[in-house]
C-alpha positions as CSV (number, residue, x, y, z in Angstrom):
1,M,26.7,-44.3,-11.7
2,V,25.6,-40.6,-11.8
3,G,25.4,-39.1,-15.3
4,L,24.1,-36.2,-17.3
5,R,21.8,-36.3,-20.3
6,G,24.2,-36.6,-23.2
7,L,24.8,-33.9,-25.8
8,A,22.6,-34.5,-28.8
9,A,24.1,-34.6,-32.3
10,G,24.7,-31.2,-33.6
11,A,24.8,-29.8,-30.0
12,A,27.9,-27.9,-30.9
13,E,26.0,-26.0,-33.5
14,D,22.6,-25.7,-31.7
15,W,21.4,-23.9,-28.5
16,P,18.0,-25.6,-28.3
17,E,16.7,-24.5,-24.9
18,F,17.3,-22.2,-22.0
19,R,21.0,-22.4,-21.0
20,G,21.9,-24.5,-24.1
21,P,22.2,-28.2,-25.0
22,T,22.7,-29.4,-21.5
23,G,20.4,-26.8,-19.9
24,Q,23.5,-25.7,-17.8
25,G,25.2,-22.8,-19.7
26,I,27.9,-24.9,-21.2
27,S,29.1,-24.3,-24.8
28,T,31.6,-26.4,-26.7
29,V,32.0,-23.9,-29.6
30,T,35.1,-22.0,-30.4
31,G,35.9,-18.6,-31.7
32,L,33.5,-16.7,-29.5
33,P,34.2,-13.0,-29.0
34,V,35.8,-11.7,-25.8
35,E,34.8,-8.1,-26.2
36,W,32.3,-6.0,-28.1
37,S,30.2,-2.8,-28.0
38,A,27.1,-1.5,-29.6
39,T,29.0,-1.4,-32.9
40,K,32.2,-3.4,-32.4
41,N,32.1,-7.1,-33.5
42,V,28.3,-6.7,-34.2
43,V,27.4,-8.9,-37.2
44,W,23.8,-7.7,-37.2
45,K,21.3,-5.9,-35.0
46,V,17.6,-6.3,-35.6
47,A,14.6,-4.8,-33.8
48,V,12.3,-7.2,-32.1
49,P,8.6,-6.3,-31.9
50,G,6.8,-6.2,-28.6
51,S,8.2,-7.1,-25.2
52,G,9.9,-10.3,-23.9
53,W,12.8,-11.6,-21.9
54,S,12.8,-15.1,-23.3
55,S,16.3,-16.1,-24.5
56,P,17.0,-17.1,-28.1
57,A,16.8,-20.8,-28.9
58,I,18.7,-21.9,-32.0
59,S,18.5,-25.0,-34.2
60,D,19.7,-25.7,-37.7
61,G,20.4,-22.0,-38.5
62,K,17.1,-20.7,-37.2
63,I,16.5,-18.5,-34.1
64,F,13.3,-18.8,-32.2
65,L,12.0,-16.1,-29.9
66,T,8.7,-15.4,-28.1
67,T,7.3,-11.9,-27.5
68,G,4.2,-10.1,-26.4
69,V,2.9,-7.5,-28.8
70,R,0.4,-4.8,-27.5
71,N,-2.4,-3.8,-29.8
72,A,-4.2,-0.5,-30.1
73,G,-6.7,-1.5,-27.4
74,G,-4.0,-2.3,-24.9
75,G,-4.2,-6.1,-25.1
76,V,-1.1,-8.2,-25.6
77,A,-1.0,-11.0,-28.2
78,L,1.6,-13.7,-27.5
79,R,3.7,-14.5,-30.5
80,T,6.6,-16.6,-31.7
81,L,9.2,-15.4,-34.2
82,A,11.7,-17.4,-36.3
83,L,14.8,-15.5,-37.6
84,D,17.6,-16.5,-39.9
85,A,20.7,-16.9,-37.7
86,A,23.1,-15.7,-40.4
87,T,21.3,-12.5,-41.3
88,G,18.7,-11.8,-38.6
89,R,15.9,-11.6,-41.2
90,T,12.5,-12.6,-39.9
91,L,11.3,-15.9,-41.5
92,W,7.9,-16.0,-39.9
93,D,5.9,-14.5,-37.1
94,A,3.1,-16.5,-35.6
95,E,0.4,-15.5,-33.1
96,I,0.0,-18.2,-30.5
97,F,-2.5,-16.7,-28.1
98,S,-4.6,-13.7,-29.0
99,A,-4.9,-10.6,-26.9
100,T,-8.3,-11.7,-25.8
101,E,-7.0,-15.1,-24.6
102,A,-4.0,-13.7,-22.7
103,S,-4.9,-10.8,-20.5
104,V,-1.6,-9.7,-19.1
105,E,-2.1,-8.5,-15.6
106,P,0.4,-6.1,-13.8
107,M,3.7,-7.8,-13.5
108,H,7.1,-7.2,-12.0
109,D,9.2,-4.6,-13.8
110,K,11.9,-7.2,-14.4
111,N,9.3,-9.6,-16.0
112,S,7.5,-9.6,-19.4
113,P,4.6,-11.2,-21.2
114,A,7.0,-13.7,-22.8
115,S,9.8,-14.7,-20.4
116,P,10.1,-18.5,-20.8
117,T,12.6,-19.7,-23.5
118,P,11.4,-21.9,-26.3
119,I,12.7,-25.5,-26.5
120,I,13.4,-27.2,-29.8
121,E,13.5,-31.0,-30.5
122,G,13.7,-32.3,-34.1
123,D,11.1,-30.5,-36.2
124,R,9.1,-29.3,-33.3
125,V,9.3,-26.0,-31.4
126,Y,7.6,-25.8,-28.0
127,V,6.7,-22.4,-26.6
128,H,5.4,-21.7,-23.1
129,F,3.8,-18.6,-21.7
130,G,3.3,-19.7,-18.1
131,H,-0.3,-19.4,-16.9
132,H,-1.4,-18.2,-20.4
133,G,-0.6,-21.5,-22.0
134,T,1.7,-23.8,-23.9
135,A,2.0,-24.7,-27.6
136,C,3.8,-26.7,-30.2
137,L,4.7,-25.5,-33.7
138,D,6.5,-27.0,-36.6
139,R,9.6,-25.3,-37.9
140,A,7.6,-23.5,-40.5
141,G,5.4,-21.8,-37.8
142,K,2.3,-24.0,-38.1
143,I,0.6,-24.5,-34.7
144,L,0.3,-28.2,-34.0
145,W,-1.4,-28.0,-30.7
146,R,-2.2,-25.5,-27.9
147,N,-3.1,-26.0,-24.3
148,N,-4.3,-23.1,-22.3
149,R,-6.4,-25.0,-19.8
150,L,-3.9,-25.2,-17.0
151,R,-4.8,-22.0,-15.3
152,Y,-3.2,-20.6,-12.1
153,D,-2.8,-17.3,-10.4
154,P,0.7,-16.1,-10.8
155,L,2.4,-13.2,-9.1
156,H,4.6,-10.9,-11.1
157,G,3.8,-12.7,-14.4
158,N,5.2,-15.9,-16.0
159,G,8.8,-17.1,-15.7
160,G,10.2,-20.6,-15.8
161,S,10.9,-22.4,-19.1
162,P,9.9,-25.9,-19.9
163,A,12.0,-29.1,-20.2
164,L,11.7,-32.3,-22.1
165,V,12.0,-35.8,-20.8
166,G,11.0,-38.8,-23.0
167,D,7.6,-38.0,-24.4
168,L,6.8,-35.4,-21.9
169,L,7.1,-31.6,-21.8
170,V,7.3,-30.6,-18.1
171,F,7.1,-27.2,-16.4
172,N,6.6,-25.6,-13.0
173,A,3.3,-23.8,-12.2
174,D,4.1,-22.1,-9.0
175,G,1.5,-19.4,-8.5
176,T,0.1,-17.7,-5.4
177,N,-1.6,-20.8,-4.2
178,S,-1.9,-24.6,-4.9
179,P,1.5,-24.8,-6.8
180,F,2.1,-27.8,-9.0
181,V,4.4,-29.3,-11.7
182,A,2.7,-30.4,-14.9
183,A,3.7,-32.9,-17.6
184,L,2.1,-32.7,-21.0
185,D,2.3,-35.2,-23.8
186,K,4.7,-33.5,-26.2
187,R,2.9,-35.1,-29.2
188,T,-0.6,-33.9,-28.3
189,G,-0.4,-31.2,-25.5
190,E,-2.7,-33.2,-23.2
191,L,-2.1,-33.4,-19.6
192,V,-0.3,-36.6,-18.5
193,W,0.2,-35.9,-14.8
194,K,0.0,-33.0,-12.3
195,A,2.1,-33.2,-9.2
196,A,1.0,-30.9,-6.3
197,R,3.7,-29.4,-4.2
198,A,3.1,-30.5,-0.6
199,V,5.2,-27.8,1.1
200,E,4.0,-25.5,3.8
201,V,5.3,-22.0,3.1
202,R,4.0,-18.5,3.4
203,Q,4.7,-17.5,-0.2
204,H,4.1,-20.1,-2.8
205,F,5.1,-18.3,-6.0
206,S,8.4,-19.2,-7.9
207,F,9.7,-19.1,-11.4
208,C,12.1,-22.0,-11.8
209,T,13.0,-24.1,-14.8
210,P,13.3,-27.9,-14.2
211,L,16.4,-29.9,-15.1
212,V,16.4,-33.5,-16.1
213,I,19.2,-35.7,-14.8
214,T,20.0,-39.4,-14.7
215,V,21.0,-41.0,-11.4
216,G,21.8,-44.8,-11.3
217,G,20.2,-45.2,-14.7
218,R,17.0,-43.5,-13.6
219,A,15.7,-40.1,-14.8
220,Q,14.9,-37.5,-12.3
221,I,13.2,-34.2,-12.8
222,I,14.8,-31.7,-10.5
223,T,12.2,-29.0,-9.8
224,P,12.9,-26.3,-7.2
225,G,9.9,-24.4,-5.8
226,S,9.1,-22.3,-2.8
227,G,10.4,-24.0,0.4
228,A,11.9,-27.1,-1.1
229,V,13.5,-28.7,-4.2
230,S,12.0,-32.1,-5.3
231,A,13.2,-34.8,-7.6
232,L,10.2,-36.3,-9.5
233,D,9.8,-39.5,-11.4
234,P,9.0,-38.7,-15.0
235,K,6.6,-41.7,-15.2
236,D,4.0,-40.4,-12.9
237,G,5.3,-37.3,-11.1
238,R,5.9,-39.2,-7.8
239,E,8.4,-37.5,-5.6
240,I,11.7,-39.4,-5.2
241,W,13.3,-37.1,-2.7
242,R,13.2,-33.6,-1.4
243,V,15.3,-31.1,0.4
244,R,13.6,-28.4,2.4
245,Y,15.1,-24.8,2.6
246,G,12.8,-23.0,4.9
247,Q,10.8,-20.1,3.6
248,G,12.8,-19.5,0.4
249,Y,10.4,-18.3,-2.3
250,S,10.4,-16.6,-5.8
251,V,13.0,-19.2,-6.7
252,V,14.4,-18.4,-10.2
253,P,17.8,-20.1,-10.9
254,R,17.8,-23.3,-12.9
255,P,19.5,-26.2,-11.1
256,V,22.9,-27.4,-12.2
257,F,24.2,-31.0,-12.0
258,A,28.0,-31.8,-11.8
259,H,30.4,-34.0,-9.8
260,G,27.4,-36.0,-8.6
261,L,25.8,-33.0,-6.9
262,V,22.8,-30.9,-7.7
263,F,23.3,-27.2,-7.1
264,V,20.3,-25.2,-6.1
265,A,19.8,-21.5,-5.2
266,T,16.9,-21.0,-2.9
267,G,15.3,-17.6,-3.6
268,F,14.2,-14.6,-1.7
269,N,14.5,-13.0,0.9
270,R,17.9,-14.5,1.6
271,A,19.4,-16.9,-0.9
272,D,21.2,-20.1,0.0
273,L,23.3,-22.0,-2.5
274,L,23.0,-25.8,-1.8
275,A,25.0,-28.8,-3.1
276,I,22.8,-31.9,-2.8
277,R,23.6,-35.6,-3.4
278,P,20.7,-36.8,-5.5
279,D,20.7,-40.6,-4.6
280,G,18.4,-40.5,-1.6
281,E,14.7,-41.3,-1.0
282,G,12.1,-39.2,0.8
283,D,13.0,-36.2,2.8
284,V,16.8,-36.0,2.7
285,T,17.3,-32.6,4.2
286,D,19.3,-33.8,7.1
287,T,21.4,-36.3,5.3
288,H,22.1,-35.3,1.7
289,I,23.2,-31.7,1.7
290,A,27.0,-31.8,0.9
291,W,27.5,-28.1,1.5
292,R,25.7,-24.8,1.6
293,T,26.5,-21.1,1.8
294,T,24.7,-17.8,1.8
295,K,27.7,-15.6,1.0
296,G,27.6,-14.7,-2.8
297,A,24.4,-16.9,-3.4
298,P,22.3,-15.6,-6.3
299,L,18.6,-14.9,-6.1
300,T,18.1,-14.8,-9.9
301,P,21.0,-15.9,-12.1
302,S,21.8,-19.7,-12.4
303,V,25.3,-20.9,-11.6
304,V,27.8,-22.6,-14.0
305,V,30.3,-25.3,-13.4
306,V,33.6,-25.4,-15.2
307,G,35.9,-28.3,-14.3
308,D,36.1,-28.5,-10.5
309,E,34.9,-24.9,-10.0
310,L,31.4,-23.4,-9.6
311,Y,30.9,-19.8,-10.7
312,A,28.1,-17.7,-9.5
313,V,27.1,-14.0,-9.5
314,A,24.7,-12.4,-6.9
315,D,22.1,-10.1,-8.2
316,S,24.1,-7.2,-6.8
317,G,27.2,-8.1,-8.9
318,V,29.4,-10.0,-6.5
319,A,30.9,-12.8,-8.6
320,S,32.2,-16.0,-6.8
321,C,34.3,-18.9,-7.6
322,F,33.7,-22.0,-5.3
323,D,35.2,-25.4,-5.2
324,A,32.2,-27.3,-6.6
325,K,32.8,-30.4,-4.4
326,T,33.4,-28.7,-1.1
327,G,32.1,-25.2,-1.3
328,A,35.4,-23.6,-0.4
329,V,35.7,-20.1,-1.8
330,H,38.5,-19.4,-4.1
331,W,37.6,-15.7,-4.7
332,Q,34.8,-13.2,-4.6
333,E,35.0,-10.0,-6.5
334,K,32.6,-7.2,-7.5
335,I,31.9,-6.9,-11.2
336,E,30.0,-4.0,-12.9
337,G,26.1,-3.9,-12.8
338,N,23.1,-5.8,-11.4
339,Y,22.4,-9.3,-12.6
340,S,19.4,-11.4,-13.7
341,A,20.8,-13.2,-16.7
342,S,22.5,-16.6,-16.2
343,P,26.3,-16.9,-17.0
344,I,27.6,-19.3,-19.6
345,T,31.0,-20.9,-20.1
346,A,33.1,-21.5,-23.3
347,E,36.8,-21.9,-24.2
348,G,37.9,-21.6,-20.5
349,R,36.0,-18.4,-20.0
350,V,32.9,-17.4,-18.0
351,Y,30.6,-14.9,-19.6
352,F,28.4,-12.7,-17.4
353,L,25.7,-10.2,-18.6
354,S,24.3,-7.4,-16.4
355,E,20.8,-5.9,-16.5
356,E,22.4,-2.7,-17.8
357,G,23.8,-4.5,-20.9
358,V,27.4,-4.9,-19.6
359,G,29.2,-8.1,-20.6
360,T,32.0,-9.2,-18.3
361,V,34.3,-12.0,-19.4
362,L,36.4,-13.7,-16.8
363,K,39.0,-16.4,-17.1
364,A,37.7,-19.7,-15.6
365,A,40.3,-20.1,-12.9
366,R,40.9,-20.3,-9.2
367,T,42.4,-16.8,-9.3
368,F,40.3,-13.8,-10.4
369,E,41.3,-12.5,-13.9
370,K,39.1,-10.1,-15.8
371,L,39.5,-10.5,-19.6
372,A,37.1,-7.8,-20.9
373,V,34.2,-5.5,-20.1
374,S,31.9,-4.7,-22.9
375,K,28.9,-2.3,-23.0
376,L,26.0,-2.9,-25.3
377,G,24.1,0.2,-24.5
378,E,20.7,-1.6,-24.0
379,R,18.9,-3.1,-21.1
380,T,19.4,-6.9,-21.0
381,L,17.8,-9.5,-18.7
382,A,17.7,-12.5,-21.1
383,S,20.6,-14.9,-21.0
384,Y,23.2,-15.4,-23.7
385,A,22.7,-17.9,-26.5
386,V,25.5,-19.3,-28.6
387,V,26.0,-20.3,-32.3
388,P,29.4,-21.2,-33.8
389,G,31.7,-18.3,-33.4
390,A,29.1,-15.9,-32.1
391,L,27.0,-14.8,-29.1
392,L,23.2,-13.9,-29.5
393,I,22.2,-11.2,-27.0
394,R,18.5,-10.2,-26.6
395,G,18.2,-6.6,-25.4
396,E,15.0,-4.7,-24.5
397,K,14.4,-3.6,-28.1
398,H,16.9,-5.5,-30.3
399,L,18.5,-8.9,-30.9
400,F,22.3,-8.7,-31.5
401,R,24.7,-11.2,-33.2
402,I,28.1,-10.6,-31.7
403,A,31.0,-12.4,-33.4
404,G,34.7,-12.8,-32.9
405,P,36.9,-10.4,-34.9
406,A,37.4,-12.9,-37.8
407,A,33.7,-13.5,-38.3
408,A,32.7,-9.9,-37.7
409,R,34.8,-8.6,-40.5
């Protein structure tokens, strides 16, 4: 039997990691807004200090964000903020790595010092800053442990978020050379295992977030990198299976798992979208790809599955609806803007968010139907987060809580 990690208790109220409670952009809440503007349906708008493209993570009425705050000498301190979800008021602001510990080298203009999204489990908040380090805090902002010993040479800065599996916090460390996947003991921050990527590619760097799935009662860590996607055994990091996809590099989209298939987009220079059966062993490139396409495949945004359909948006703004099981195209249409943020789904709708701050809401259907286009007026690369009746949107300078008309009044 092929299954997904079940929703935790309270998942309808919480958005505890990148792409929500399943890590795949699926929300079960109701009453979300369909349209908004910089003022319409805005419950609150608060300035966020520093710079960061991490998405909000929410648990038990608290929002957790990471950011990099530049000091007078030009250094950047890496910080974590907790805000009240109802009011946007800052509850605490903790420095995780000082400006002297985290020298932020030149990075891509679409990256930031704080791009990975926090992940919350129980009374612990895990924050990750890529090659700068990883830390665990309690919900009051006290640092419980830090680990900044896993150094590697990134290109364009940090990117992928961590994932939890059992007692492990896992993340990709795909730098310019010697890429690897790391697993830390979530209780202490100590390294449990480190799995090298044995893939021959010209460009090693990527920025992907792993996804944990269960296949036949066995957990797999699905971890795309340059040149290949691998499924790793959480016990020791041993590779269960892999699918090669040539020279694809700078891989960003988080995998999605539905209908017994793992969906992976393969990165620059030309993206492929692959549907893979995850029940194999070893190199299954020639046997376990159910379907693949280049047309409409995203380089940066993750995909989302609603029912039998898979929805994607290419970075250039071409939105697509595929049959998730076969790859057949139901429609492909241009929507406004350029795209980095990953779409979400709720209440039979698909929500897209462009880099220019334009939110486009489509009906989740085999025919193209645009429900609303909303302009926030602020650059936005972070992905949506969801709380009951409201969306949280992180812009370049502000965090917005956008509610349906009833809640916004």
